[in-house]
C-alpha positions as CSV (number, residue, x, y, z in Angstrom):
1,M,50.9,134.7,147.6
2,F,47.9,132.8,146.0
3,T,45.7,135.3,143.8
4,G,42.3,134.9,141.8
5,I,44.4,134.8,138.5
6,V,46.5,132.1,139.8
7,L,43.4,130.1,140.3
8,H,41.9,131.1,136.7
9,Y,45.1,129.5,134.9
10,L,44.9,126.4,137.6
11,L,41.6,125.7,136.6
12,K,42.4,125.8,132.5
13,E,44.9,123.4,133.1
14,F,42.4,121.3,134.8
15,N,40.3,121.5,131.7
16,F,36.8,120.2,133.1
17,K,34.8,118.7,130.4
18,G,31.8,117.3,132.2
19,Q,30.1,114.1,132.9
20,I,32.6,113.2,135.3
21,K,32.2,111.3,138.5
22,I,33.9,111.7,141.9
23,N,35.9,109.0,142.7
24,D,36.6,110.1,146.6
25,V,37.1,113.2,148.6
26,V,40.2,112.5,151.0
27,R,41.9,114.6,153.7
28,K,45.5,114.8,155.0
29,D,46.2,117.3,158.0
30,N,45.0,120.6,156.4
31,L,44.8,119.2,152.8
32,V,41.2,118.5,151.4
33,S,41.3,116.9,147.6
34,V,38.5,116.4,145.5
35,V,39.6,112.8,143.3
36,L,37.8,113.5,139.9
37,G,38.8,110.4,137.7
38,K,43.0,110.5,137.4
39,D,42.8,114.3,138.3
40,F,43.0,115.8,141.6
41,L,41.8,119.5,143.0
42,T,43.4,120.0,146.1
43,A,43.2,122.8,148.7
44,N,45.7,123.3,151.4
45,L,43.8,125.1,154.2
46,S,46.7,126.0,156.6
47,R,46.5,129.4,158.1
48,Q,50.0,130.1,157.0
49,S,50.1,129.5,153.3
50,P,46.7,128.4,152.0
51,Y,46.5,127.3,148.2
52,V,44.9,125.2,145.8
53,S,46.8,123.1,143.4
54,L,46.3,119.9,141.1
55,K,48.4,117.8,143.1
56,K,47.7,114.3,144.3
57,I,47.7,113.4,147.9
58,K,46.9,110.0,149.5
59,G,44.9,110.5,152.7
60,Q,41.5,109.5,154.6
61,G,38.2,109.5,153.2
62,Y,36.3,112.6,154.1
63,Y,32.4,112.6,153.9
64,S,33.1,109.9,151.0
65,S,30.0,107.9,151.3
66,L,28.1,111.6,150.6
67,F,30.2,112.4,147.3
68,K,31.5,108.9,145.8
69,G,30.1,108.2,142.5
70,K,28.3,111.7,142.1
71,K,28.4,113.2,138.7
72,V,30.1,116.5,138.7
73,L,28.2,119.2,136.6
74,K,30.7,122.2,136.8
75,V,33.7,123.5,138.5
76,E,34.1,127.2,138.0
77,Q,35.6,130.1,139.6
78,L,33.6,132.9,141.1
79,G,34.7,135.9,138.8
80,F,38.3,136.4,139.4
81,D,38.0,135.8,143.3
82,R,39.8,132.9,145.1
83,I,36.7,130.8,145.6
84,L,36.3,127.6,143.8
85,I,33.0,126.0,143.4
86,I,32.4,122.0,142.5
87,T,28.8,121.8,141.5
88,I,27.5,118.2,142.0
89,E,24.2,116.3,141.0
90,E,21.5,116.0,144.0
91,D,21.9,119.8,144.6
92,L,25.3,119.4,146.7
93,K,28.2,121.9,146.2
94,I,31.9,121.6,147.1
95,V,33.2,125.5,147.9
96,F,37.1,126.2,148.6
97,E,37.6,129.6,150.0
98,I,41.2,130.6,149.9
99,F,41.2,133.8,151.9
100,G,44.3,133.4,154.3
101,R,43.6,132.6,158.0
102,R,40.2,132.2,157.1
103,S,40.3,129.9,154.6
104,D,37.8,126.8,154.5
105,C,36.2,123.8,152.6
106,L,32.3,123.6,152.5
107,F,30.0,120.8,151.9
108,L,26.7,122.4,150.8
109,R,23.2,121.0,150.1
110,G,21.7,123.9,148.5
111,D,22.3,126.7,150.4
112,K,22.7,124.9,153.6
113,I,26.0,124.3,154.9
114,M,26.3,120.5,156.0
115,N,30.0,120.6,157.2
116,S,32.5,123.3,157.6
117,F,36.5,122.0,157.4
118,K,37.3,124.5,160.0
119,G,33.9,124.1,161.8
120,V,33.2,127.9,162.1
121,K,30.7,128.6,159.3
122,K,27.4,127.1,159.6
123,D,23.6,127.8,158.7
124,K,23.0,129.0,155.1
125,Y,25.7,129.8,152.8
126,K,25.7,133.1,150.4
127,L,28.4,133.8,147.9
128,P,30.1,136.9,148.3
129,S,29.5,139.6,146.0
130,T,31.9,140.6,143.3
131,P,33.3,144.0,143.4
132,K,33.2,146.2,140.5
133,V,36.9,146.7,139.8
134,L,39.3,146.5,136.7
135,D,39.2,143.7,134.8
136,I,42.7,141.6,134.5
137,L,42.2,140.0,131.3
138,S,40.4,142.6,129.4
139,A,41.8,146.0,130.6
140,P,44.4,147.7,128.3
141,R,48.1,147.2,128.9
142,G,48.7,150.9,129.9
143,E,45.7,151.0,132.1
144,L,46.7,147.5,134.2
145,F,50.2,149.1,134.6
146,D,48.9,152.6,135.6
147,A,46.4,150.7,138.4
148,I,49.3,148.8,139.4
149,I,51.9,151.8,140.0
150,A,48.7,153.3,141.5
151,G,48.1,150.9,143.8
152,E,44.4,150.4,142.9
153,K,42.2,147.4,143.2
154,I,42.3,144.8,140.2
155,G,40.4,141.5,140.0
156,G,42.5,138.7,140.1
157,L,44.8,140.4,142.2
158,T,45.8,140.7,146.3
159,V,46.5,144.1,147.7
160,G,49.7,142.3,148.8
161,F,50.6,140.9,145.2
162,I,50.1,144.5,143.7
163,K,52.2,146.0,146.4
164,S,55.3,143.4,146.1
165,L,55.1,143.7,142.2
166,K,55.0,147.6,142.7
167,L,58.3,147.1,145.0
168,K,60.3,145.1,142.6
169,G,60.1,148.2,140.1
170,V,58.6,149.5,136.7
171,K,60.5,146.3,135.1
172,F,58.6,144.0,136.5
173,V,55.4,146.0,136.5
174,N,55.8,146.4,132.7
175,S,56.7,142.8,132.3
176,F,53.5,141.6,134.1
177,S,51.3,144.1,132.3
178,M,52.2,142.2,129.0
179,R,50.3,139.3,130.1
180,K,52.5,137.0,128.1
181,F,51.7,133.3,130.0
182,G,54.5,131.9,131.6
183,P,54.4,131.0,135.2
184,T,57.2,132.8,137.0
185,V,58.3,132.5,140.8
186,F,60.5,135.0,142.1
187,E,61.1,135.7,145.6
188,D,57.5,136.5,147.3
189,I,55.8,136.6,143.7
190,L,53.8,133.9,142.2
191,S,52.9,135.3,138.9
192,P,51.2,133.5,135.9
193,Y,52.9,136.0,133.6
194,L,56.7,136.2,132.3
195,L,58.7,138.1,134.6
196,P,62.2,139.3,133.9
197,E,63.9,137.3,136.6
198,G,63.1,134.3,138.7
199,K,62.1,130.7,137.9
200,K,60.1,129.8,134.8
201,F,57.6,126.6,134.7
202,P,56.0,124.9,131.8
203,S,52.7,124.9,133.8
204,M,50.8,126.9,136.5
205,N,50.3,124.1,138.8
206,E,54.1,123.3,139.0
207,A,54.8,127.1,139.9
208,V,52.1,126.8,142.4
209,V,53.4,123.6,144.0
210,Y,57.1,124.7,143.6
211,Y,56.6,128.4,145.3
212,F,54.4,126.9,148.4
213,E,56.9,124.0,149.0
214,E,59.5,126.5,149.0
215,K,57.5,128.8,151.1
216,N,56.7,126.1,154.0
217,K,60.3,125.2,153.7
218,E,61.1,128.7,154.3
219,E,58.8,129.2,157.0
220,E,59.8,125.9,158.7
221,R,63.5,127.3,158.8
222,K,62.0,130.4,160.2
223,R,60.6,128.6,162.8
224,L,63.8,126.6,163.5
225,L,65.7,129.7,163.7
226,E,63.3,131.2,166.6
227,I,63.6,128.2,168.5
228,I,67.3,128.1,168.0
229,E,67.9,131.6,169.0
230,T,65.6,131.6,172.1
231,Q,67.5,128.4,173.3
232,L,70.7,129.8,172.4
233,E,69.7,133.0,174.4
234,K,68.5,131.1,177.3
235,K,71.6,129.0,177.4
236,I,73.7,132.2,177.5
237,L,71.9,134.0,180.1
238,K,71.8,130.9,182.1
239,N,75.7,130.3,182.1
240,E,76.5,134.1,182.6
241,E,74.1,133.9,185.5
242,I,76.2,131.0,187.0
243,L,79.5,132.7,185.9
244,R,78.3,136.0,188.3
245,R,77.7,133.5,191.0
246,L,80.9,131.9,190.7
247,S,82.7,135.0,190.1
248,E,82.2,136.2,193.7
249,P,84.5,133.9,195.5
250,K,84.7,134.2,199.5
251,D,87.8,134.7,201.5
252,I,87.9,131.2,203.1
253,S,91.3,132.0,204.9
254,I,89.1,133.7,207.4
255,Y,88.2,129.6,208.8
256,K,91.9,129.0,208.8
257,Q,92.5,132.0,211.2
258,M,89.8,131.1,213.8
259,G,91.0,127.8,213.8
260,D,94.4,129.0,214.7
261,A,93.3,131.8,217.0
262,I,91.3,128.9,219.1
263,L,94.6,127.2,219.6
264,T,96.9,130.0,220.3
265,Y,94.3,131.6,222.9
266,R,93.1,128.4,224.2
267,G,94.4,129.3,227.9
268,V,92.4,132.4,227.9
269,I,89.2,131.4,226.3
270,D,86.0,130.6,228.2
271,F,84.7,127.7,226.3
272,S,81.5,128.0,228.5
273,K,80.4,130.5,226.2
274,D,79.0,129.9,222.9
275,R,81.3,133.0,221.3
276,V,84.2,135.0,221.7
277,V,86.0,137.9,220.3
278,L,90.0,137.7,219.6
279,D,92.5,140.0,217.9
280,Y,94.5,137.7,215.9
281,M,97.2,138.6,213.1
282,G,95.4,142.4,212.8
283,N,92.1,141.0,212.5
284,K,89.0,141.2,214.9
285,L,87.4,138.0,214.7
286,E,84.1,136.8,216.3
287,I,84.4,133.0,216.7
288,R,81.2,130.9,217.4
289,L,82.2,127.9,220.0
290,N,80.3,124.7,220.9
291,P,80.5,124.3,224.5
292,S,80.1,120.6,224.4
293,L,83.5,120.2,222.3
294,T,86.9,120.2,223.5
295,V,89.3,123.0,222.5
296,M,90.8,120.9,219.7
297,E,87.3,119.8,218.3
298,N,86.3,123.6,218.2
299,A,89.6,124.1,216.4
300,Q,89.1,121.2,213.9
301,S,85.6,122.2,213.1
302,Y,87.2,125.5,211.6
303,F,90.0,123.5,209.9
304,G,87.5,121.2,208.4
305,L,85.3,124.1,207.2
306,F,88.5,125.6,205.6
307,K,89.3,122.4,203.9
308,K,85.6,122.0,202.8
309,E,85.5,125.6,201.2
310,K,89.0,125.4,199.5
311,K,87.8,122.1,197.8
312,K,84.7,124.0,196.6
313,A,86.9,127.0,195.4
314,E,88.7,124.6,193.4
315,S,85.9,123.0,192.2
316,D,84.2,126.7,191.5
317,E,87.5,127.3,189.6
318,L,87.3,124.4,187.3
319,R,83.8,125.2,186.7
320,R,84.5,128.7,186.0
321,N,86.6,127.8,183.3
322,R,84.4,125.2,181.4
323,I,81.5,127.9,181.3
324,L,83.8,130.5,180.2
325,K,84.7,128.2,177.5
326,E,81.2,127.3,176.6
327,L,80.2,130.7,176.4
328,K,82.6,131.5,173.8
329,V,81.4,128.5,171.7
330,L,77.7,129.8,172.3
331,K,78.6,133.4,171.4
332,K,80.3,131.9,168.3
333,K,77.3,130.0,167.1
334,R,75.0,132.8,167.5
335,G,77.0,135.0,165.4
336,K,77.1,132.4,162.9
337,L,73.2,131.4,163.1
338,N,71.7,134.0,160.6
339,M,74.3,133.2,158.0
340,A,74.3,129.6,158.3
341,E,72.8,127.6,155.1
342,D,72.5,124.2,157.1
343,L,70.9,124.1,160.4
344,S,71.9,120.8,161.4
345,E,74.9,121.8,163.5
346,F,72.4,123.7,165.7
347,K,70.6,120.6,166.0
348,E,70.8,120.5,170.1
349,F,69.1,123.5,170.3
350,Y,65.7,122.7,168.5
351,K,65.3,118.9,169.1
352,G,63.4,119.3,171.9
353,K,60.2,117.9,173.6
354,K,58.0,118.4,170.5
355,E,60.5,117.0,168.3
356,E,61.2,113.9,170.6
357,K,57.9,113.0,172.1
358,E,56.7,110.1,170.6
359,E,52.6,110.1,169.2
360,E,50.6,109.3,172.1
361,T,48.7,105.9,171.9
362,F,45.5,105.0,173.2
363,P,43.6,101.9,174.6
364,S,41.6,99.8,171.8
365,K,38.3,100.4,174.2
366,F,38.2,104.1,172.6
367,R,37.5,105.2,169.0
368,V,40.4,107.7,168.0
369,F,39.9,110.3,165.3
370,T,41.8,113.5,164.6
371,T,40.9,117.1,164.0
372,S,41.8,119.2,161.1
373,N,44.4,120.9,163.4
374,G,45.6,117.5,164.4
375,S,44.2,117.1,168.0
376,K,42.9,113.8,169.1
377,V,39.2,113.0,169.7
378,L,38.5,109.7,171.7
379,V,35.0,108.3,172.1
380,G,33.9,105.4,174.3
381,K,33.1,102.1,172.5
382,S,30.8,100.8,175.8
383,A,29.4,101.9,178.9
384,E,32.7,100.7,180.7
385,A,34.8,102.4,178.2
386,N,32.8,105.8,178.6
387,H,33.2,105.8,182.5
388,E,37.2,104.8,182.3
389,L,37.7,107.4,179.5
390,T,35.8,110.2,181.3
391,F,36.8,109.6,185.0
392,S,40.3,107.6,184.6
393,F,41.7,108.9,181.1
394,A,40.4,112.7,180.4
395,R,42.9,115.2,181.8
396,P,41.3,118.2,183.8
397,Y,41.6,120.4,181.2
398,D,40.4,118.3,178.3
399,I,37.0,118.8,176.6
400,F,34.1,116.7,177.5
401,L,31.4,116.4,175.0
402,H,27.8,114.5,175.1
403,V,24.5,114.8,173.1
404,K,22.1,116.8,174.8
405,N,19.3,114.8,176.7
406,A,19.9,111.8,174.8
407,P,22.1,108.5,175.1
408,G,25.3,108.5,173.2
409,S,29.1,107.7,173.7
410,H,31.4,109.9,176.1
411,T,33.7,111.8,173.6
412,V,36.7,113.7,174.8
413,L,38.8,116.1,173.1
414,R,42.4,116.1,173.9
415,V,43.9,119.6,174.3
416,K,47.4,120.3,173.3
417,D,48.0,123.0,175.4
418,K,46.7,123.2,178.8
419,N,46.8,127.0,179.1
420,K,45.0,127.7,175.9
421,F,41.2,126.8,175.2
422,P,41.3,124.8,171.9
423,P,39.9,126.6,168.6
424,I,36.0,126.1,167.8
425,E,36.7,124.2,164.8
426,D,37.8,121.2,166.9
427,I,34.8,121.7,169.5
428,H,32.9,121.5,166.3
429,Q,34.7,118.3,164.9
430,A,34.7,116.7,168.1
431,A,30.8,117.4,168.7
432,Y,30.1,115.7,165.2
433,Y,31.5,112.4,166.6
434,A,29.8,112.6,169.7
435,A,26.7,112.9,167.6
436,K,27.9,110.4,165.3
437,F,27.8,107.9,167.9
438,S,24.5,108.6,170.0
439,K,20.9,107.6,169.6
440,L,20.3,111.1,167.7
441,K,23.1,110.0,165.0
442,H,20.0,110.3,162.2
443,S,19.0,114.0,163.2
444,T,20.3,116.8,160.9
445,S,20.3,119.2,164.1
446,V,21.7,117.9,167.1
447,P,22.7,119.8,170.5
448,V,26.0,118.6,171.9
449,S,27.0,119.9,175.1
450,Y,30.6,120.3,176.3
451,A,32.6,121.4,179.0
452,Q,36.2,121.0,180.3
453,K,36.6,117.7,181.9
454,R,37.1,119.4,185.7
455,Y,33.6,120.9,185.5
456,V,32.0,117.0,184.9
457,R,31.2,114.4,187.5
458,G,29.4,111.8,188.4
459,A,26.9,111.4,191.8
460,K,25.2,108.6,193.8
461,G,22.0,107.6,192.8
462,I,22.2,108.5,189.2
463,A,23.1,105.7,186.5
464,K,26.5,104.6,185.6
465,G,27.7,106.9,182.5
466,T,25.5,109.7,183.3
467,V,27.1,112.8,184.4
468,I,26.4,116.0,185.8
469,M,28.2,119.2,183.7
470,E,28.9,122.7,185.2
471,R,29.8,125.8,183.0
472,E,28.5,123.9,179.7
473,K,27.9,125.2,176.5
474,V,26.0,123.6,173.3
475,V,27.0,123.4,169.6
476,Y,24.5,122.2,166.9
477,V,26.1,119.5,164.2
478,D,24.8,117.5,161.7
479,P,25.9,113.8,161.8
480,T,24.1,113.0,158.9
481,C,26.6,114.2,156.4
């Protein structure tokens, strides 16, 4: 877990000396990195494991024109909180907030939020107040030790960190309380101070990168385990259901008896009727007849049915044996799963549609962008492309966006799951592109309407490219930043 005290030591390693200019601001997936000379301040804004590091990344420019070449005045942490503030000339700021699922990157001019990476925050920004709690650096060792044992709030540490450290025992709490710098990773703890056990690192940044890369590997392993367990269980249940059906064989000898009975009693059966009841070999048989067939043809129909069912029974027996063998293998694999170091032997269970599906390609007549959550945003390049995008390409559950009461490109947010409405940050980011490619692109507050494509239609008598939207909602974005 990423704590304020870890951020404190990271910034010591960054060692900002002032008078440095921003080379670029880049983005890749959930990463946002500010490039300062040869150094990087990189925030991973994933929902699961957000953190800040000094790791170099390669990505696309992210509002580069706004920040490139601007002088950085200050790089600071808010108290011991998980807030990193980069103050830039021309009253600009970049703020990284590392608050679990609420983590974000904000671009400010003064106190106005020009852009939020998650697309949630807007209007004015107010720094959170710093609570008066025990200072992790200046508190006496004994006082810090007692506070951890008591589970009290401590500046620079999260509640989760204190709980994890306390659970490790007195030896760990005592070592941490000495505050001897020595970045250490042990199980679920990332500590800037030496611990009695764990992997030691020469720098805070190396410890941070190692901890979160290992954490991501473990989370990916858990994700695969869940997929494998689900697929294994489905396959086992499916085979057990098939086996239940196959384990209920019919008495097919009855069909041969019916054929034999017809031939035995051919002289007394009235074949003008469609059924007859006969006592044959101690069995009372109700036999359906076909008056349009001869005696032999009636008998042969039952002999044929007997042969057909016999062949099916033999096939079912082979299938039953094959499924029993497969079930034995599947149950053995299920038993080995949680103990397995390497999951590659279970590849068949997690190599599903998501992993095999190639990335979707789009016609060159559309501009293509990607949101921070990985969803595609398509923008028409011409009136013809707008029409095709909306009425031929967009799916009913995709999100259609257009600036309100002004000319602009048709914009479509491709939805990953048709049963789930996309996150609001994706809506905001798609709305940004709708405004960017409109007549209102120089305005600082542009209303953008959006609705599912199923509620968008054209109409006779209105210009091509004009649409009628139902159930529309409106967001405001600033395309100038």
